C-alpha positions in Angstrom: -7.9 11.8 -34.1 -6.9 15.0 -32.3 -7.8 16.3 -28.7 -10.6 18.0 -29.6 -12.3 15.3 -31.7 -11.9 12.5 -29.4 -13.5 14.9 -26.9 -16.6 15.5 -29.7 -17.0 11.5 -30.2 -17.3 11.0 -26.4 -19.8 13.7 -26.2 -22.2 10.9 -27.4 -21.6 8.8 -24.2 -21.5 11.4 -21.9 -25.0 12.0 -21.7 -25.9 12.6 -17.7 -26.3 16.0 -16.9 -23.4 15.7 -14.3 -21.1 15.9 -17.1 -22.1 18.8 -18.5 -21.7 18.2 -21.7 -18.1 17.7 -21.4 -17.5 21.2 -21.6 -16.3 22.0 -18.7 -13.6 21.5 -15.7 -15.8 19.4 -13.5 -18.7 17.2 -13.3 -21.5 18.5 -11.2 -23.6 16.2 -9.4 -26.8 16.9 -7.4 -27.3 14.4 -4.6 -30.1 15.7 -2.7 -29.4 19.4 -0.8 -25.7 18.3 -1.4 -24.1 19.4 -4.2 -20.3 17.5 -5.4 -17.8 18.8 -7.5 -15.7 16.3 -9.5 -12.4 16.5 -11.7 -9.7 14.3 -12.5 -6.4 15.5 -14.0 -3.3 13.0 -15.5 0.3 13.5 -16.0 3.1 12.2 -17.9 6.8 12.3 -17.5 8.5 14.8 -19.9 5.1 16.1 -21.3 4.0 17.9 -18.1 6.8 17.5 -15.8 10.5 17.4 -17.0 12.7 14.1 -17.1 14.1 13.9 -13.6 12.3 16.1 -11.8 12.0 15.7 -7.8 8.6 13.7 -7.1 8.1 15.7 -4.5 7.1 18.7 -6.8 5.2 16.4 -9.1 3.0 15.3 -6.6 2.2 18.6 -5.4 1.5 20.0 -8.7 -0.7 16.6 -9.7 -3.0 17.7 -6.3 -2.7 21.3 -6.9 -3.7 21.4 -10.9 -7.1 19.3 -9.7 -7.7 22.3 -6.8 -7.5 24.4 -9.2 -10.8 22.6 -11.3 -12.2 23.4 -7.9 -11.4 26.1 -7.3 -13.1 27.0 -10.4 -16.4 26.1 -9.5 -16.0 28.0 -6.3 -16.0 24.2 -4.5 -14.4 23.4 -1.3 -12.6 20.3 -1.3 -13.3 16.9 0.2 -10.6 14.4 -0.6 -8.5 13.5 -3.3 -7.8 9.8 -5.1 -4.0 9.0 -6.6 -2.4 6.8 -8.9 1.2 6.6 -9.0 3.5 4.4 -11.1 6.3 3.1 -8.9 9.7 4.1 -9.5 12.2 6.0 -8.0 12.4 8.0 -5.1 8.9 6.9 -4.3 9.2 8.4 -0.9 9.9 11.9 -1.7 6.6 11.4 -3.8 5.1 11.3 -0.6 6.7 13.8 0.9 5.1 16.4 -1.6 1.8 14.5 -1.1 1.9 15.3 2.6 2.7 18.3 1.8 -0.3 19.8 -0.3 -2.5 17.9 1.6 -1.7 19.4 4.7 -1.6 22.7 3.2 -4.7 23.0 1.6 -6.6 20.4 4.4 -7.3 17.7 1.9 -7.6 14.2 2.5 -6.3 11.0 0.8 -9.2 8.9 0.0 -7.2 6.0 -2.0 -6.4 5.6 -5.4 -3.8 2.9 -7.0 -0.4 1.6 -7.8 1.1 0.4 -10.9 4.5 -0.5 -12.1 5.7 -1.2 -15.6 8.0 0.3 -18.3 8.3 3.5 -19.9 7.9 7.3 -19.1 5.8 7.4 -15.6 2.2 8.3 -15.2 0.2 9.9 -12.4 -3.7 10.4 -11.9 -5.4 12.4 -9.5 -9.8 12.0 -9.0 -10.5 15.2 -6.8 -13.7 15.6 -5.2 -15.0 18.6 -3.5 -18.4 20.5 -2.2 -20.3 23.2 -3.9 -20.6 26.2 -2.2 -22.5 28.2 -4.2 -25.2 26.8 -6.5 -25.7 26.9 -9.7 -22.1 26.0 -9.3 -20.5 28.2 -12.3 -19.8 26.8 -15.6 -17.9 28.0 -18.8 -21.1 28.2 -21.1 -22.9 31.6 -18.1 -21.1 34.2 -20.1 -23.0 37.1 -22.0 -22.4 40.2 -24.2 -22.4 42.9 -21.5 -20.1 41.1 -19.2 -16.6 42.3 -17.5 -13.5 40.0 -18.3 -11.3 39.2 -15.4 -8.8 37.8 -14.3 -7.1 36.6 -11.0 -3.2 37.0 -11.1 -0.6 36.7 -13.3 0.6 34.7 -16.7 4.0 33.7 -18.1 5.1 32.8 -14.6 5.1 28.9 -15.2 7.0 29.7 -18.5 10.0 31.4 -16.8 9.8 28.9 -13.9 10.2 26.2 -16.4 12.9 27.7 -18.4 14.6 28.2 -14.9 14.4 24.4 -14.6 15.3 23.4 -17.3 18.5 25.7 -17.4 19.3 25.2 -14.0 19.4 29.3 -13.4 18.9 30.9 -10.1 15.4 32.4 -11.1 12.6 31.4 -9.4 10.7 28.5 -10.4 8.0 27.9 -7.9 5.2 28.7 -10.1 6.4 26.0 -12.4 7.1 23.5 -9.6 4.2 24.2 -6.7 1.6 26.5 -8.5 -0.9 27.9 -5.9 -4.7 27.0 -6.5 -6.8 29.8 -5.7 -9.6 27.5 -3.3 -10.6 30.6 -1.5 -11.3 33.6 -4.1 -12.9 31.2 -6.1 -15.1 30.4 -3.4 -15.9 33.8 -2.7 -16.6 34.8 -6.8 -18.5 31.7 -7.5 -21.6 33.8 -6.7 -21.1 36.5 -9.0 -19.1 35.2 -12.0 -21.6 34.3 -15.3 -18.9 31.9 -16.1 -15.5 31.0 -14.2 -12.7 28.2 -15.5 -9.0 28.1 -14.4 -6.1 29.1 -17.1 -4.0 25.3 -17.8 -3.6 25.6 -21.1 -3.2 29.6 -22.2 -5.0 32.0 -21.7 -6.1 32.6 -25.3 -7.4 29.4 -25.1 -9.1 28.9 -22.1 -10.8 32.2 -23.3 -12.0 30.7 -26.5 -13.5 27.7 -24.7 -15.6 29.9 -22.4 -16.5 31.7 -25.3 -17.7 28.7 -27.6 -19.6 27.3 -24.5 -21.3 30.5 -23.9 -21.9 31.2 -27.7 -20.3 34.9 -27.8 -16.5 36.4 -28.4 -14.3 37.3 -25.5 -12.3 40.5 -26.6 -9.1 40.7 -24.7 -7.1 44.1 -24.2 -2.9 44.2 -23.9 -2.9 47.0 -21.8 -3.9 45.2 -18.8 -2.4 42.2 -19.5 0.8 43.7 -20.3 0.8 44.4 -16.3 0.3 40.5 -15.7 2.8 39.1 -18.0 6.9 39.2 -17.4 8.1 42.2 -19.1 8.5 41.5 -23.1 6.9 38.3 -23.0 3.2 38.7 -23.3 2.8 37.2 -26.5 4.6 33.7 -25.1 2.6 34.5 -21.8 -0.7 34.6 -23.1 -0.4 31.6 -24.6 1.5 29.2 -22.4 -0.4 28.1 -19.3 0.5 26.3 -16.2 -1.1 29.5 -14.9 -3.7 28.1 -12.9 -5.4 31.6 -12.2 -9.0 32.0 -12.4 -10.4 33.4 -15.4 -13.9 34.4 -15.2 -16.7 36.7 -16.6 -19.0 39.0 -14.7 -20.4 42.2 -14.2 -18.4 45.3 -13.8 -17.2 46.1 -10.6 -15.7 42.9 -9.6 -12.0 44.3 -9.2 -13.4 47.2 -7.0 -14.4 43.9 -4.6 -12.0 41.0 -5.1 -8.5 40.4 -6.3 -9.2 40.4 -10.0 -8.0 42.3 -12.8 -10.3 43.2 -15.8 -9.2 42.5 -19.0 -11.6 42.6 -21.6 -15.3 42.5 -22.1 -17.9 39.9 -23.6 -19.3 40.3 -27.0 -21.9 39.3 -29.0 -20.6 36.0 -30.8 -18.6 37.2 -34.1 -16.2 35.3 -36.5 -13.8 34.4 -33.4 -14.4 33.3 -30.2 -11.6 35.3 -29.0 -9.6 38.6 -30.3 -6.9 41.0 -29.1 -7.3 44.3 -29.1 -10.0 44.2 -31.8 -8.1 41.9 -33.9 -7.9 37.5 -33.7 -4.7 36.4 -32.3 -2.1 35.2 -35.1 -0.8 31.3 -34.4 -1.7 28.7 -31.6 -3.8 29.8 -28.9 -2.5 27.6 -26.1 -1.4 24.1 -25.6 -3.3 21.3 -26.9 -2.5 17.5 -27.0 
């Protein structure tokens, strides 16, 4: 069973409205006048990190990618719970964890520690408070909406290459991604659908399209300006960018730091098209 098939099997169990049919980045729980947003991500050594990578950077990224999911819901972080597999240089993990929590004013609420053999595994659950209701989902895109992207793509890819090959190129986009929390909060009242780009722009665009029952039509022209020169084809598939992908009315790029990269069309034969053609090959990263 592949990842998509496994998630399909879980949908029969996820019957609470808070689960949003497992079609979203996070669970959304209504508690009286308060709306909580919860998300969880897991990282595995050698899969989501390089073997031997500084645990301080691993701790930063572990929290940051969860905060990015909160950003895609327009949520303000409340706190995190961390699971940590003990090993070498645990003090460096604590250092990186302190850095990211202080940077984004997030509280450590608890978690779990374990020890075991094999590759190390880390988990994080992030809890946020919605700043706008309804909380943006993946399923609200409608024909006629514009498609926007909130930053550059492909630079985490370059960062991995630099770290892996031990070059002097900037590797910070891979090691320490920046969750766009403030931008997510101001976009939330205007976005018809929103998520962060973690598994590749094409794949994540297709997820919005399928959840919304539409086709996302993307243009390579503006995307080329957001990707490393000569690497657009890689950049739109690679992932780890943690910028926001959203749909909404025309003109959001005049109000906010986003770039219009396409439009939403009625559902066609393909969930996503690039320059009016279906992309060839893998759309992004799947487990």
